[in-house]
DRENPA-3360 file (N, C-alpha, C; in nm, 2 decimals, always signed):
BEGIN
1 = MLVLYVLF = +9.97/+11.86/+9.27/+10.01/+11.76/+9.36/+10.01/+11.75/+9.48 ~ +9.90/+11.69/+9.59/+9.93/+11.76/+9.73/+10.03/+11.72/+9.76 ~ +10.10/+11.78/+9.87/+10.29/+11.76/+9.93/+10.25/+11.68/+10.05 ~ +10.34/+11.61/+10.11/+10.32/+11.52/+10.25/+10.47/+11.62/+10.30 ~ +10.43/+11.58/+10.44/+10.50/+11.68/+10.54/+10.48/+11.62/+10.64 ~ +10.62/+11.59/+10.71/+10.69/+11.52/+10.84/+10.52/+11.54/+10.96 ~ +10.54/+11.45/+11.05/+10.46/+11.47/+11.14/+10.58/+11.42/+11.25 ~ +10.50/+11.50/+11.38/+10.52/+11.48/+11.48/+10.43/+11.43/+11.60;
9 = MAASCSHT = +10.45/+11.40/+11.70/+10.33/+11.43/+11.82/+10.39/+11.56/+11.92 ~ +10.32/+11.61/+11.91/+10.34/+11.67/+12.00/+10.29/+11.71/+12.19 ~ +10.34/+11.71/+12.30/+10.27/+11.68/+12.36/+10.10/+11.59/+12.41 ~ +10.08/+11.54/+12.48/+9.93/+11.49/+12.50/+9.84/+11.59/+12.52 ~ +9.86/+11.46/+12.64/+9.69/+11.51/+12.74/+9.66/+11.67/+12.79 ~ +9.54/+11.72/+12.80/+9.55/+11.84/+12.82/+9.48/+11.80/+12.95 ~ +9.39/+11.70/+12.98/+9.26/+11.66/+13.04/+9.26/+11.55/+13.06 ~ +9.13/+11.53/+13.15/+9.12/+11.30/+13.17/+9.00/+11.37/+13.14;
17 = GKTAGVHE = +8.96/+11.31/+13.09/+8.74/+11.31/+13.03/+8.68/+11.24/+13.14 ~ +8.59/+11.30/+13.11/+8.44/+11.27/+13.22/+8.38/+11.16/+13.21 ~ +8.38/+11.10/+13.06/+8.31/+11.01/+13.03/+8.28/+10.87/+13.06 ~ +8.20/+10.81/+13.10/+8.24/+10.66/+13.14/+8.25/+10.55/+13.03 ~ +8.40/+10.51/+13.08/+8.45/+10.43/+12.97/+8.58/+10.54/+12.87 ~ +8.56/+10.62/+12.88/+8.62/+10.65/+12.78/+8.75/+10.80/+12.84 ~ +8.88/+10.79/+12.78/+8.99/+10.87/+12.78/+9.00/+10.96/+12.71 ~ +9.00/+11.12/+12.74/+9.01/+11.20/+12.68/+9.12/+11.34/+12.68;
25 = ARTSYLSG = +9.18/+11.31/+12.58/+9.29/+11.46/+12.60/+9.31/+11.53/+12.46 ~ +9.41/+11.63/+12.46/+9.43/+11.67/+12.34/+9.57/+11.59/+12.29 ~ +9.58/+11.61/+12.17/+9.75/+11.58/+12.07/+9.79/+11.71/+11.92 ~ +9.89/+11.70/+11.89/+9.88/+11.78/+11.74/+9.97/+11.68/+11.64 ~ +9.99/+11.74/+11.55/+10.05/+11.68/+11.45/+10.11/+11.77/+11.40 ~ +10.17/+11.82/+11.31/+10.25/+11.92/+11.17/+10.23/+11.87/+11.02 ~ +10.11/+12.03/+10.96/+10.07/+11.95/+10.81/+10.11/+12.07/+10.76 ~ +10.17/+12.07/+10.68/+10.23/+12.20/+10.59/+10.31/+12.29/+10.72;
33 = GKKIVVET = +10.34/+12.29/+10.81/+10.45/+12.39/+10.90/+10.36/+12.42/+11.02 ~ +10.18/+12.36/+10.99/+10.14/+12.45/+11.09/+10.12/+12.30/+11.16 ~ +10.08/+12.32/+11.31/+10.04/+12.28/+11.45/+9.91/+12.27/+11.41 ~ +9.83/+12.11/+11.40/+9.72/+12.04/+11.35/+9.67/+11.99/+11.52 ~ +9.57/+12.08/+11.54/+9.57/+12.00/+11.72/+9.45/+11.87/+11.67 ~ +9.49/+11.76/+11.74/+9.34/+11.66/+11.76/+9.33/+11.70/+11.92 ~ +9.13/+11.57/+11.90/+9.09/+11.59/+12.06/+9.11/+11.46/+11.99 ~ +9.10/+11.35/+12.12/+9.10/+11.23/+12.09/+9.06/+11.13/+12.21;
41 = YLPTSPGP = +8.93/+11.07/+12.18/+8.89/+10.96/+12.21/+8.91/+10.85/+12.28 ~ +8.96/+10.78/+12.40/+9.01/+10.64/+12.37/+8.96/+10.60/+12.48 ~ +8.94/+10.42/+12.49/+8.90/+10.35/+12.52/+8.98/+10.32/+12.65 ~ +8.93/+10.31/+12.74/+9.03/+10.28/+12.88/+9.04/+10.16/+12.92 ~ +9.03/+10.06/+12.75/+9.03/+9.90/+12.75/+9.19/+9.87/+12.73 ~ +9.22/+9.81/+12.75/+9.38/+9.76/+12.66/+9.39/+9.75/+12.51 ~ +9.49/+9.89/+12.48/+9.46/+9.82/+12.26/+9.56/+9.76/+12.30 ~ +9.61/+9.74/+12.10/+9.59/+9.79/+12.06/+9.40/+9.82/+12.00;
49 = HPAVAVLY = +9.36/+10.00/+11.95/+9.20/+9.95/+11.89/+9.18/+9.97/+11.78 ~ +9.06/+9.96/+11.74/+9.08/+10.02/+11.58/+9.06/+10.19/+11.54 ~ +9.04/+10.27/+11.50/+9.04/+10.34/+11.49/+9.00/+10.49/+11.37 ~ +8.89/+10.61/+11.42/+8.84/+10.67/+11.35/+8.86/+10.82/+11.39 ~ +8.89/+10.81/+11.21/+8.91/+10.98/+11.24/+8.77/+11.04/+11.22 ~ +8.72/+11.16/+11.31/+8.59/+11.26/+11.30/+8.62/+11.35/+11.25 ~ +8.55/+11.41/+11.13/+8.58/+11.55/+11.05/+8.42/+11.58/+11.05 ~ +8.45/+11.71/+11.13/+8.34/+11.85/+11.13/+8.28/+11.85/+10.99;
57 = GSGGLVNG = +8.20/+11.97/+11.01/+8.18/+12.01/+10.88/+8.20/+12.14/+10.89 ~ +8.12/+12.27/+10.75/+8.22/+12.36/+10.74/+8.15/+12.46/+10.84 ~ +8.09/+12.42/+10.93/+8.07/+12.53/+11.08/+8.22/+12.50/+11.17 ~ +8.28/+12.40/+11.16/+8.40/+12.41/+11.21/+8.40/+12.35/+11.35 ~ +8.45/+12.40/+11.45/+8.44/+12.38/+11.60/+8.29/+12.51/+11.66 ~ +8.29/+12.66/+11.59/+8.17/+12.73/+11.58/+8.01/+12.63/+11.60 ~ +7.99/+12.52/+11.48/+7.90/+12.52/+11.51/+7.89/+12.40/+11.43 ~ +7.77/+12.33/+11.53/+7.78/+12.14/+11.49/+7.92/+12.02/+11.59;
65 = KGDMVAFA = +7.97/+12.14/+11.69/+8.09/+12.02/+11.74/+8.07/+11.94/+11.89 ~ +7.92/+12.00/+11.90/+7.94/+11.96/+12.06/+7.85/+11.73/+11.95 ~ +7.78/+11.78/+11.84/+7.76/+11.63/+11.78/+7.89/+11.55/+11.74 ~ +8.00/+11.63/+11.67/+8.14/+11.50/+11.66/+8.23/+11.49/+11.80 ~ +8.16/+11.56/+11.92/+8.21/+11.47/+12.03/+8.15/+11.41/+12.06 ~ +8.02/+11.38/+12.13/+7.94/+11.35/+12.14/+7.95/+11.20/+12.04 ~ +7.92/+11.19/+11.87/+7.95/+11.09/+11.80/+8.11/+11.02/+11.85 ~ +8.24/+11.08/+11.86/+8.33/+11.08/+11.89/+8.33/+10.99/+12.07;
73 = QQLAQRGM = +8.30/+11.03/+12.12/+8.24/+10.97/+12.23/+8.23/+10.83/+12.26 ~ +8.09/+10.83/+12.17/+8.06/+10.67/+12.12/+8.13/+10.61/+12.08 ~ +8.23/+10.64/+12.01/+8.25/+10.57/+11.97/+8.37/+10.46/+12.01 ~ +8.43/+10.55/+12.08/+8.54/+10.53/+12.24/+8.48/+10.41/+12.31 ~ +8.33/+10.47/+12.38/+8.31/+10.37/+12.42/+8.27/+10.21/+12.39 ~ +8.24/+10.21/+12.27/+8.17/+10.06/+12.18/+8.36/+10.03/+12.10 ~ +8.48/+10.06/+12.20/+8.60/+10.02/+12.21/+8.71/+10.10/+12.04 ~ +8.64/+10.18/+12.03/+8.70/+10.24/+11.93/+8.77/+10.37/+11.92;
81 = AAYLIHYF = +8.87/+10.37/+11.91/+9.00/+10.50/+11.91/+8.94/+10.62/+11.79 ~ +8.88/+10.73/+11.95/+8.81/+10.83/+11.79/+8.92/+10.96/+11.77 ~ +8.96/+11.02/+11.65/+9.04/+11.16/+11.60/+8.95/+11.22/+11.60 ~ +8.91/+11.35/+11.68/+8.85/+11.45/+11.63/+8.97/+11.53/+11.55 ~ +9.00/+11.60/+11.45/+9.10/+11.64/+11.37/+9.06/+11.80/+11.30 ~ +9.16/+11.90/+11.38/+9.13/+12.03/+11.38/+9.20/+12.10/+11.26 ~ +9.08/+12.05/+11.13/+9.21/+12.04/+11.02/+9.20/+12.21/+10.96 ~ +9.07/+12.26/+11.01/+9.09/+12.48/+11.02/+9.21/+12.52/+11.04;
89 = DRTGTLIA = +9.26/+12.42/+11.07/+9.42/+12.50/+11.19/+9.48/+12.50/+11.10 ~ +9.52/+12.41/+10.95/+9.62/+12.44/+10.88/+9.59/+12.61/+10.78 ~ +9.49/+12.64/+10.81/+9.50/+12.79/+10.69/+9.42/+12.84/+10.74 ~ +9.34/+12.84/+10.92/+9.35/+12.95/+11.05/+9.14/+12.97/+10.97 ~ +9.14/+12.86/+10.94/+8.95/+12.91/+10.93/+8.90/+12.87/+11.04 ~ +8.77/+12.97/+11.05/+8.70/+12.94/+11.17/+8.57/+12.89/+11.10 ~ +8.50/+12.94/+11.01/+8.39/+12.85/+10.96/+8.47/+12.86/+10.80 ~ +8.35/+12.82/+10.73/+8.37/+12.74/+10.55/+8.26/+12.80/+10.47;
97 = GDKSIAAD = +8.28/+12.87/+10.42/+8.19/+12.90/+10.33/+8.20/+12.86/+10.14 ~ +8.18/+12.90/+10.00/+8.15/+12.81/+9.93/+8.30/+12.84/+9.86 ~ +8.36/+13.00/+9.87/+8.42/+13.09/+9.81/+8.61/+12.94/+9.89 ~ +8.60/+12.99/+10.00/+8.70/+12.90/+10.07/+8.71/+12.74/+10.02 ~ +8.60/+12.67/+9.99/+8.56/+12.53/+10.03/+8.62/+12.50/+9.84 ~ +8.66/+12.61/+9.77/+8.71/+12.58/+9.64/+8.88/+12.63/+9.65 ~ +8.86/+12.70/+9.71/+9.03/+12.76/+9.73/+9.11/+12.65/+9.83 ~ +9.01/+12.58/+9.93/+9.13/+12.55/+10.04/+9.08/+12.37/+10.07;
105 = SKVWQATV = +9.02/+12.29/+9.96/+8.95/+12.19/+9.97/+9.13/+12.06/+9.99 ~ +9.19/+12.09/+9.89/+9.28/+12.04/+9.84/+9.36/+12.04/+9.94 ~ +9.39/+12.13/+10.02/+9.47/+12.21/+10.13/+9.46/+12.09/+10.26 ~ +9.30/+12.10/+10.27/+9.20/+12.04/+10.43/+9.29/+11.87/+10.32 ~ +9.28/+11.83/+10.24/+9.24/+11.68/+10.23/+9.38/+11.65/+10.21 ~ +9.46/+11.75/+10.19/+9.65/+11.71/+10.23/+9.60/+11.74/+10.39 ~ +9.61/+11.75/+10.50/+9.60/+11.75/+10.61/+9.50/+11.62/+10.71 ~ +9.46/+11.58/+10.57/+9.35/+11.51/+10.69/+9.49/+11.43/+10.67;
113 = KDGIDFIA = +9.48/+11.38/+10.50/+9.58/+11.22/+10.46/+9.71/+11.30/+10.60 ~ +9.74/+11.39/+10.65/+9.85/+11.35/+10.71/+9.80/+11.31/+10.88 ~ +9.70/+11.36/+10.90/+9.61/+11.30/+11.02/+9.57/+11.16/+11.01 ~ +9.56/+11.09/+10.90/+9.54/+10.95/+10.91/+9.71/+10.93/+10.92 ~ +9.79/+10.93/+10.88/+9.99/+10.87/+10.91/+9.97/+10.90/+11.04 ~ +9.97/+11.05/+11.10/+9.95/+11.00/+11.29/+9.88/+10.95/+11.33 ~ +9.79/+10.93/+11.33/+9.66/+10.80/+11.34/+9.71/+10.71/+11.34 ~ +9.75/+10.61/+11.24/+9.81/+10.47/+11.27/+9.95/+10.46/+11.29;
121 = QQPEVNPR = +10.04/+10.59/+11.36/+10.16/+10.61/+11.36/+10.13/+10.57/+11.56 ~ +9.99/+10.62/+11.61/+9.95/+10.55/+11.78/+9.95/+10.44/+11.86 ~ +10.05/+10.44/+11.93/+10.05/+10.28/+11.98/+9.94/+10.24/+12.00 ~ +9.80/+10.31/+12.02/+9.73/+10.25/+12.10/+9.64/+10.21/+12.01 ~ +9.67/+10.22/+11.87/+9.59/+10.21/+11.74/+9.65/+10.12/+11.62 ~ +9.55/+9.98/+11.62/+9.55/+9.90/+11.55/+9.51/+10.00/+11.35 ~ +9.67/+10.00/+11.30/+9.66/+10.07/+11.19/+9.57/+9.97/+11.08 ~ +9.63/+9.87/+11.09/+9.53/+9.75/+11.00/+9.33/+9.80/+10.99;
129 = AIGLYGYS = +9.35/+9.91/+11.06/+9.16/+9.90/+11.10/+9.16/+10.01/+11.14 ~ +9.15/+10.10/+11.03/+9.05/+10.22/+11.06/+9.01/+10.29/+10.95 ~ +8.89/+10.38/+11.02/+8.81/+10.44/+10.97/+8.74/+10.55/+10.99 ~ +8.62/+10.64/+10.85/+8.60/+10.76/+10.90/+8.50/+10.84/+10.92 ~ +8.52/+10.91/+10.98/+8.31/+10.96/+10.99/+8.36/+11.14/+10.99 ~ +8.25/+11.15/+10.93/+8.27/+11.28/+10.89/+8.14/+11.37/+10.79 ~ +8.09/+11.50/+10.83/+7.96/+11.57/+10.82/+8.01/+11.68/+10.69 ~ +7.92/+11.69/+10.66/+7.92/+11.80/+10.49/+8.03/+11.76/+10.44;
137 = LGAFLNVG = +8.13/+11.98/+10.50/+8.28/+11.95/+10.46/+8.36/+11.82/+10.49 ~ +8.32/+11.77/+10.60/+8.42/+11.71/+10.68/+8.36/+11.58/+10.59 ~ +8.23/+11.51/+10.51/+8.23/+11.41/+10.46/+8.29/+11.45/+10.37 ~ +8.29/+11.56/+10.28/+8.37/+11.53/+10.15/+8.53/+11.50/+10.15 ~ +8.59/+11.53/+10.25/+8.75/+11.50/+10.31/+8.72/+11.35/+10.31 ~ +8.61/+11.29/+10.46/+8.61/+11.19/+10.39/+8.61/+11.07/+10.33 ~ +8.56/+11.10/+10.23/+8.52/+11.01/+10.08/+8.67/+11.08/+10.03 ~ +8.73/+11.19/+9.99/+8.83/+11.21/+9.90/+8.94/+11.11/+10.04;
145 = AATTDARI = +8.98/+11.10/+10.10/+9.03/+10.98/+10.13/+9.05/+10.84/+10.14 ~ +8.87/+10.82/+10.19/+8.85/+10.70/+10.19/+8.90/+10.65/+10.02 ~ +8.86/+10.69/+9.90/+8.87/+10.68/+9.78/+9.02/+10.66/+9.73 ~ +9.09/+10.69/+9.80/+9.24/+10.73/+9.74/+9.33/+10.70/+9.84 ~ +9.29/+10.61/+9.97/+9.42/+10.55/+10.06/+9.40/+10.41/+10.10 ~ +9.49/+10.34/+10.05/+9.43/+10.17/+10.14/+9.45/+10.15/+10.21 ~ +9.48/+10.25/+10.36/+9.47/+10.25/+10.50/+9.33/+10.24/+10.53 ~ +9.22/+10.31/+10.47/+9.13/+10.32/+10.53/+9.03/+10.17/+10.49;
153 = VAAAELSG = +8.94/+10.11/+10.61/+8.86/+9.96/+10.60/+8.71/+10.01/+10.58 ~ +8.69/+10.17/+10.60/+8.53/+10.15/+10.61/+8.57/+10.37/+10.63 ~ +8.37/+10.34/+10.60/+8.41/+10.50/+10.64/+8.22/+10.53/+10.62 ~ +8.19/+10.67/+10.70/+8.06/+10.63/+10.69/+8.04/+10.78/+10.67 ~ +7.96/+10.84/+10.58/+7.95/+10.97/+10.53/+7.80/+11.05/+10.58 ~ +7.79/+11.14/+10.57/+7.65/+11.26/+10.65/+7.68/+11.28/+10.56 ~ +7.57/+11.34/+10.49/+7.53/+11.49/+10.44/+7.68/+11.53/+10.30 ~ +7.72/+11.45/+10.28/+7.87/+11.47/+10.17/+7.85/+11.40/+10.03;
161 = GLFDWLKG = +7.95/+11.40/+9.98/+8.01/+11.37/+9.84/+8.09/+11.39/+9.76 ~ +8.17/+11.37/+9.67/+8.26/+11.40/+9.57/+8.29/+11.49/+9.51 ~ +8.44/+11.58/+9.55/+8.47/+11.68/+9.54/+8.51/+11.67/+9.37 ~ +8.42/+11.79/+9.28/+8.44/+11.80/+9.10/+8.58/+11.69/+9.13 ~ +8.72/+11.78/+9.17/+8.87/+11.74/+9.14/+8.87/+11.59/+9.17 ~ +8.77/+11.51/+9.26/+8.88/+11.39/+9.24/+8.73/+11.26/+9.16 ~ +8.60/+11.34/+9.08/+8.50/+11.23/+9.02/+8.59/+11.21/+8.90 ~ +8.55/+11.09/+8.86/+8.65/+10.99/+8.81/+8.78/+10.98/+8.84;
169 = HTQRFPPM = +8.83/+11.01/+8.93/+9.00/+10.97/+8.99/+8.97/+10.91/+9.12 ~ +8.87/+10.84/+9.14/+8.89/+10.78/+9.28/+9.00/+10.61/+9.25 ~ +9.03/+10.58/+9.36/+9.13/+10.47/+9.33/+9.04/+10.34/+9.36 ~ +8.98/+10.39/+9.48/+8.95/+10.23/+9.54/+8.82/+10.27/+9.58 ~ +8.70/+10.18/+9.64/+8.56/+10.21/+9.68/+8.61/+10.11/+9.84 ~ +8.59/+10.13/+9.95/+8.63/+10.06/+10.07/+8.45/+10.07/+10.15 ~ +8.40/+9.94/+10.19/+8.33/+9.97/+10.24/+8.24/+10.08/+10.27 ~ +8.14/+10.12/+10.23/+8.17/+10.31/+10.24/+7.95/+10.27/+10.32;
177 = LILHGSND = +7.90/+10.40/+10.44/+7.77/+10.38/+10.41/+7.74/+10.56/+10.39 ~ +7.61/+10.57/+10.30/+7.62/+10.72/+10.28/+7.49/+10.78/+10.32 ~ +7.50/+10.83/+10.38/+7.37/+10.90/+10.47/+7.35/+11.02/+10.42 ~ +7.21/+11.10/+10.36/+7.15/+11.19/+10.32/+7.03/+11.25/+10.31 ~ +6.96/+11.36/+10.33/+6.83/+11.41/+10.31/+6.82/+11.42/+10.24 ~ +6.64/+11.40/+10.13/+6.66/+11.38/+10.05/+6.61/+11.58/+9.99 ~ +6.59/+11.67/+10.12/+6.56/+11.77/+10.05/+6.63/+11.82/+10.12 ~ +6.78/+11.79/+10.04/+6.93/+11.91/+10.15/+6.91/+11.94/+10.05;
185 = QRVPIKFA = +6.91/+12.10/+10.15/+6.92/+12.20/+9.96/+7.06/+12.28/+10.00 ~ +7.17/+12.24/+10.07/+7.34/+12.28/+10.07/+7.44/+12.21/+10.05 ~ +7.38/+12.03/+10.03/+7.44/+11.95/+9.97/+7.33/+11.88/+9.86 ~ +7.28/+11.91/+9.78/+7.18/+11.82/+9.70/+7.16/+11.69/+9.67 ~ +7.09/+11.59/+9.69/+7.04/+11.45/+9.68/+7.12/+11.40/+9.59 ~ +7.16/+11.47/+9.45/+7.30/+11.45/+9.36/+7.39/+11.41/+9.41 ~ +7.44/+11.46/+9.53/+7.56/+11.44/+9.51/+7.61/+11.30/+9.58 ~ +7.52/+11.21/+9.67/+7.52/+11.08/+9.69/+7.47/+11.03/+9.57;
193 = EELQREAR = +7.38/+11.03/+9.46/+7.36/+10.94/+9.34/+7.48/+10.95/+9.24 ~ +7.59/+11.10/+9.26/+7.70/+11.07/+9.18/+7.79/+10.95/+9.27 ~ +7.81/+10.95/+9.38/+7.88/+10.91/+9.47/+7.81/+10.72/+9.48 ~ +7.69/+10.73/+9.46/+7.67/+10.57/+9.40/+7.75/+10.52/+9.26 ~ +7.74/+10.59/+9.21/+7.75/+10.60/+9.03/+7.93/+10.60/+9.04 ~ +8.00/+10.59/+9.14/+8.13/+10.62/+9.11/+8.19/+10.49/+9.21 ~ +8.10/+10.48/+9.29/+8.12/+10.35/+9.36/+8.08/+10.21/+9.23 ~ +8.00/+10.19/+9.15/+8.01/+10.14/+9.09/+8.10/+10.12/+8.94;
201 = RLHARPAV = +8.11/+10.23/+8.92/+8.29/+10.23/+8.81/+8.38/+10.15/+8.94 ~ +8.38/+10.15/+9.01/+8.47/+10.06/+9.05/+8.39/+9.90/+9.11 ~ +8.30/+9.92/+9.08/+8.23/+9.79/+9.12/+8.25/+9.71/+9.27 ~ +8.18/+9.84/+9.30/+8.17/+9.85/+9.45/+8.00/+9.93/+9.50 ~ +7.95/+9.85/+9.63/+7.79/+9.87/+9.66/+7.78/+9.91/+9.80 ~ +7.77/+10.03/+9.76/+7.80/+10.13/+9.93/+7.65/+10.07/+10.01 ~ +7.66/+10.13/+10.09/+7.51/+10.10/+10.21/+7.45/+10.25/+10.21 ~ +7.34/+10.20/+10.20/+7.29/+10.40/+10.18/+7.17/+10.39/+10.22;
209 = HIYPGEGH = +7.13/+10.51/+10.28/+6.99/+10.51/+10.31/+7.01/+10.68/+10.31 ~ +6.85/+10.71/+10.27/+6.82/+10.85/+10.18/+6.70/+10.84/+10.34 ~ +6.70/+10.98/+10.39/+6.61/+10.99/+10.50/+6.50/+11.12/+10.44 ~ +6.40/+11.07/+10.38/+6.28/+11.16/+10.32/+6.28/+11.25/+10.35 ~ +6.24/+11.41/+10.26/+6.22/+11.47/+10.36/+6.34/+11.59/+10.45 ~ +6.43/+11.50/+10.47/+6.52/+11.52/+10.53/+6.59/+11.68/+10.49 ~ +6.61/+11.78/+10.54/+6.77/+11.86/+10.48/+6.89/+11.78/+10.49 ~ +6.97/+11.94/+10.53/+7.10/+11.93/+10.53/+7.16/+11.91/+10.69;
217 = SLSKPAAA = +7.05/+11.98/+10.78/+7.08/+11.93/+10.91/+6.97/+11.86/+10.95 ~ +6.97/+11.72/+10.99/+6.86/+11.59/+11.05/+6.78/+11.67/+11.12 ~ +6.70/+11.66/+11.10/+6.57/+11.61/+11.29/+6.62/+11.54/+11.36 ~ +6.57/+11.57/+11.51/+6.67/+11.51/+11.59/+6.60/+11.35/+11.61 ~ +6.47/+11.25/+11.56/+6.52/+11.17/+11.54/+6.61/+11.15/+11.43 ~ +6.58/+11.22/+11.32/+6.65/+11.17/+11.16/+6.75/+11.14/+11.21 ~ +6.86/+11.22/+11.29/+7.00/+11.24/+11.37/+7.03/+11.13/+11.46 ~ +6.95/+11.11/+11.53/+6.96/+10.98/+11.64/+6.99/+10.87/+11.54;
225 = DATARALN = +6.91/+10.84/+11.41/+6.87/+10.69/+11.34/+7.05/+10.73/+11.32 ~ +7.06/+10.80/+11.17/+7.21/+10.81/+11.11/+7.33/+10.80/+11.20 ~ +7.34/+10.85/+11.33/+7.49/+10.80/+11.41/+7.46/+10.69/+11.48 ~ +7.31/+10.59/+11.52/+7.29/+10.48/+11.52/+7.38/+10.38/+11.42 ~ +7.32/+10.40/+11.31/+7.38/+10.31/+11.16/+7.50/+10.40/+11.19 ~ +7.53/+10.49/+11.15/+7.72/+10.53/+11.14/+7.80/+10.46/+11.22 ~ +7.78/+10.44/+11.35/+7.84/+10.36/+11.45/+7.83/+10.21/+11.50 ~ +7.71/+10.21/+11.43/+7.70/+10.04/+11.39/+7.84/+9.98/+11.21;
233 = FLQLHLHP = +7.78/+10.09/+11.20/+7.84/+10.02/+11.08/+7.98/+10.01/+11.08 ~ +8.06/+10.10/+11.19/+8.22/+10.19/+11.16/+8.23/+10.01/+11.28 ~ +8.18/+9.99/+11.37/+8.20/+9.90/+11.45/+8.20/+9.73/+11.36 ~ +8.14/+9.69/+11.29/+8.09/+9.58/+11.18/+8.21/+9.59/+11.11 ~ +8.27/+9.75/+11.07/+8.43/+9.65/+10.94/+8.50/+9.64/+11.04 ~ +8.50/+9.73/+11.13/+8.69/+9.76/+11.16/+8.69/+9.72/+11.32 ~ +8.61/+9.59/+11.39/+8.63/+9.54/+11.48/+8.67/+9.39/+11.40 ~ +8.80/+9.33/+11.49/+8.83/+9.25/+11.39/+8.67/+9.10/+11.45;
% end
């Protein structure tokens, strides 16, 4: 059973962002007694705003962070508060391989759940409009949260799927966008297909777009298309 931990908000702003229409800062919360850093990207317009938890992949902050930051900034420019959760802080991890994912996935899932608790408590957030975006490992954590936490209104995932320990045990299936490359060797297309079967089990019909010939990391044109689809999907479902 995943253990829940008491959250607290640490001192917030460390810098002011320069992206037009976006206020960037850092804050943190506690999960399992560990400080979890959160990068925040907030609209400059008055709130409360819909919120999106942004979850990086197995490369963590070493590989691919720039894409996640750019996505979070675009969310904020569209009026959504974005929170990039450093969930690897819970395990002191820089990057994750198959062994660490097998050992720590439930711990990271609990850390994300605590992060959603934290986001829902923020005064700038509409707690009835929380969404998720994740890539690769972050997409698995995204799906894990979306299918078990009733507060999640919508989720967009890229190159992910369901953890084995969640298959057949999901409790719900909110509006979800599934994006995947047909030639993904790291997370094969079967994971996207399994996720669709799980949705059907719960009488849900997720939006799906498969990129022919694309691998785990999408080409620039496909990545741009995936970004646009995810932003539009989250905006559609989170804005009143």
